[in-house]
C-alpha positions, -999 to +999 in steps of 0.1 A: -006-341+347+005-308+336+008-299+367+034-330+376+056-319+346+051-280+361+065-289+391+094-314+376+102-289+351+107-263+384+126-287+404+151-293+378+151-258+369+161-250+406+187-280+405+202-263+375+208-230+391+219-245+424+245-269+408+254-241+384+259-214+413+281-237+432+300-249+408+318-220+397+354-215+389+374-185+406+399-174+386+434-157+390+426-131+363+400-124+339+398-149+306+424-137+278+439-153+246+476-153+256+477-189+253+474-181+219+513-170+223+523-202+243+557-219+227+565-186+209+594-174+233+622-193+248+623-170+280+603-192+301+621-196+338+597-223+354+603-255+342+580-286+345+600-296+374+596-264+393+558-264+382+554-296+398+570-288+429+557-258+433+526-275+434+532-304+451+544-280+481+514-262+485+493-294+484+512-303+520+508-271+531+472-270+526+460-312+528+457-301+565+433-274+561+410-297+540+414-327+563+400-302+591+371-292+567+363-326+563+371-319+524+396-332+498+416-309+480+431-322+445+453-299+426+456-309+385+489-305+373+479-295+340+513-282+324+511-291+290+473-271+285+485-235+273+456-215+292+473-183+307+450-187+342+445-207+371+409-215+389+394-227+423+361-244+427+341-263+461+321-283+453+296-308+480+330-312+502+357-311+474+377-283+466+395-286+428+422-262+420+436-260+379+467-251+372+479-246+340+519-247+320+505-217+300+506-194+328+535-211+344+558-203+309+551-166+303+584-147+302+568-122+328+567-153+352+591-166+379+590-195+402+577-165+429+548-156+409+540-188+400+538-201+437+518-166+445+492-176+418+489-212+435+485-194+469+457-172+455+436-201+445+444-220+478+433-189+496+400-187+476+389-216+495+410-213+527+417-174+531+382-164+548+364-131+547+354-112+528+336-139+509+323-135+474+298-163+485+296-166+521+277-200+517+301-216+502+330-197+519+349-186+489+372-161+495+371-123+476+394-118+448+416-092+466+412-110+500+427-142+478+456-121+468+460-107+502+459-141+525+479-156+495+506-131+501+506-129+540+504-168+550+506-193+523+536-176+500+565-176+524+557-209+535+560-224+498+591-202+492+606-220+525+596-250+519+609-253+479+644-234+491+654-229+456+691-227+442+708-220+410+685-191+405+692-157+409+663-131+413+671-094+407+652-076+434+650-032+434+668-017+462+630-009+475+622-042+477+654-050+494+655-022+521+617-024+529+621-062+536+653-054+558+635-030+575+604-056+582+621-088+589+655-102+597+676-128+587+662-156+564+624-140+572+639-110+552+652-132+521+619-149+523+603-113+523+624-106+491+610-131+473+575-122+481+581-089+466+595-104+434+567-127+428+543-102+432+559-077+409+563-106+384+525-109+383+517-071+381+538-074+350+517-103+337+485-086+349+498-051+329+502-075+299+465-090+299+449-058+309+470-036+289+479-008+320+511+005+328+535-019+347+528-011+385+553-001+408+556-007+448+566+027+453+534+042+437+505+027+454+468+032+442+457+063+460+416+051+455+394+047+485+366+024+480+330+034+498+323-007+501+343-035+498+345-054+462+345-089+462+357-088+424+386-082+410+405-047+422+401-021+399+436-017+388+467-039+384+483-015+410+456-021+434+465-058+431+503-051+436+495-032+465+476-061+478+506-088+475+528-059+492+506-053+524+499-090+528+537-099+522+543-073+549+515-082+572+501-045+568+464-038+564+443-047+534+447-014+508+418+010+506+418+004+469+395-026+473+388-032+511+367-010+534+367-013+572 
């Protein structure tokens, strides 16, 4: 009898470990308490309509990826939730992404930035190596930023066709995009970089670091690839920049 109970206990423990290991939410940023500031500012740019449109477009673009992977894709629109984050999980053939209104309403976040967060979460599921978990094929944090900027974001921006909303890129952003792309694609590149700068600003508030700048990249060279968040906000901004321009992953988190 004791052996049976012992075996049952071990089996339950193994199942619990298996389930906890395979149902982890991979978030855009570490947990924070900015949810307490929700509703205290009238400076938010992303409306509920824009929030829903961006999510719908991301779903339409990546639903075929889920189908090809024989899994379901669900993106939950949690506009009323004050959480300043987003997350993605893959569990037994189902990818679930949660997008929160608290993040979208932050004054630092513009539509481009919100779309880039969505792309980060989609990239956790479909961004490829390096992985946090090779078994579940969930892309590392830096890879989620990189793939999100390189493959996903410009597709969402192109489909979104923003009207009646003016962005304020720096001269450096404009010059860089015009040197690398032509016509409408250069315009999309500018929106890519504006979105990255938006998130760089938000991340600087959360992590209490200086606002990063595309013109001052992180000089760090890692001796091994990081699968967790890059060490600095500047490194994450560099990753958005390199992804948007199709350059190599930055050495501040990636090691060839």
